[in-house]
C-alpha positions, 0 to 999 in steps of 0.5 A, a space after each residue: 366194679 361197674 364193668 363187672 355188673 354191666 357184664 353180668 347184666 348182659 349175660 342175664 339178658 342174653 339168657 332171658 332171650 334164650 328162654 324167650 326163644 324156647 317158649 316161642 315154640 308152639 308145637 308141643 301139646 298136652 300129654 295124652 295120659 295126663 292125670 288130674 288130682 284134687 289136693 284136699 279140696 277146700 269146698 268138700 272133704 269126701 272122707 267126711 261125707 256119708 252115703 249117697 252124697 259121698 258117692 254123688 260128689 265122687 262121681 261129680 269130681 270124675 265127670 269134671 275130669 279129676 282122676 285122683 283125690 288126696 286127703 290127710 290121715 294122721 294115725 292108722 290106729 285111730 278108729 274114726 280115721 280108719 272108718 272114714 277112709 274105709 267108707 271113702 274107699 268103698 264108695 270110690 271102688 264103684 267109680 274111676 277115682 283113685 285115692 291117695 292118702 297124705 302123710 305129714 312129715 315129722 316136723 308137721 304131724 305133731 303128737 297126734 300123728 303116728 310115725 310107726 312107718 312099718 305099721 303104716 305100710 302094713 295098713 296100706 297093704 290091707 287097703 290095697 288088698 281090699 280096694 281097687 280105688 286105693 292107689 297109695 300114699 304121699 309124704 308131704 314136704 318130703 324135702 322141706 327145710 325145717 327149723 329144729 327148736 329154733 336152733 338149726 335147720 334140717 331137711 325133712 329127708 334127714 329126719 325121715 332117715 333118722 326115723 327108719 322110714 326107708 327101711 320100713 318101705 321094704 314092707 309095702 306091697 309093690 302095688 302100693 305107690 309112694 309119692 314123695 312131695 318135693 320142692 323144686 328149689 330145696 334139693 336133695 334129689 340125688 338122695 331121693 334117687 339113691 335111697 328111694 328109687 326102688 320104692 317111689 312110683 312118681 314124684 310130686 313136685 311143687 315150687 316155692 316160686 309159684 308167682 314166676 314160671 320162667 325157669 319152671 320148664 327147664 327145671 321140670 325137664 332137667 329133674 325128669 332126666 336126673 330121675 331117669 324119666 320117672 313120672 312127675 306130677 306138679 301141684 298147681 296153686 289157684 290160690 296160695 294162703 289167705 293173702 295171695 291169688 295168682 292172676 288168671 294169666 299166671 294160672 293159665 300159663 302154669 296149666 299150659 306148661 305143666 300139661 306138656 312137661 308133667 305126667 300129672 297136675 294136682 290142683 291145690 285146694 281151690 278146684 272150683 276156680 273158674 280157670 281150673 274148671 274151664 281147663 277141665 272142660 276144654 283141655 282136649 280142645 286144641 284151640 283152647 290149648 293154643 290159647 293157653 300156650 299164648 298166655 304162657 308165652 306172654 307170662 314168660 316174656 313179662 317175667 323176663 322184661 321185669 327181670 331185665 328192669 330189675 337188672 338195669 335198676 340194680 346197675 343204675 343204683 351201683 353206678 350212682 353209688 360209685 
């Protein structure tokens, strides 16, 4: 038993050494056409603003370096929502900001959300006809695992299929872009490729292991290959919920890694975080990006050392028990 555990520990340490060697390569730089999006910024909601204030805040976002703005809609039959969306798109049409509407999956939207998918597609078609700033829509938590009446677990993609979502996509215009939000760890990427490949423009990835990036580089590279190199956007968390905020080094490391391996970065909520603002201001500066890469290497090595420590402690505990 002890020999088996020790051998496993040695294999894990060798694998971590390989990962460390991979991240010592400092030759890779930020992608040239990297897009940067704001996902429901907590300090401002453009869709609730009016007149000059709305236009000025949009221009401020663009001047900071943001290309995209994401906000939630629940029902295209709700006149208050559609009126707010129309005003936002009218204002954004005068700028370079692109607008993406977030739709919630069936397990989250509740009774006030519309799941008339054909109706949504026809509504989006009208927006695309009228507004140059309208880019498309995202389905949040597309492959999340949810509990059904606390009885059994089901993947949101199965629920979407039962609601005839895939067949409704055939009604959307080609220039209405669809972005499924996929958790890296939850799987169903083969289903995504099989059922939705001709409909989605790019995939938005998010990781539940937001405090650990040592495997993220390989995950992004492998998923990109598996999805035939379709564009990938990645959601970065400056804050996560009410109780956790990543260290500045972890945030800098995540920005460094995704700048190289993703086609877009989406900042979740806290777009005014100092690290985010510095990144927006300096991401075209090679010296600054080299500093970020150094933070990435330090973060990776620290995570590897911690994993080794955990392996040694586990081996020691098993030895003591035997």
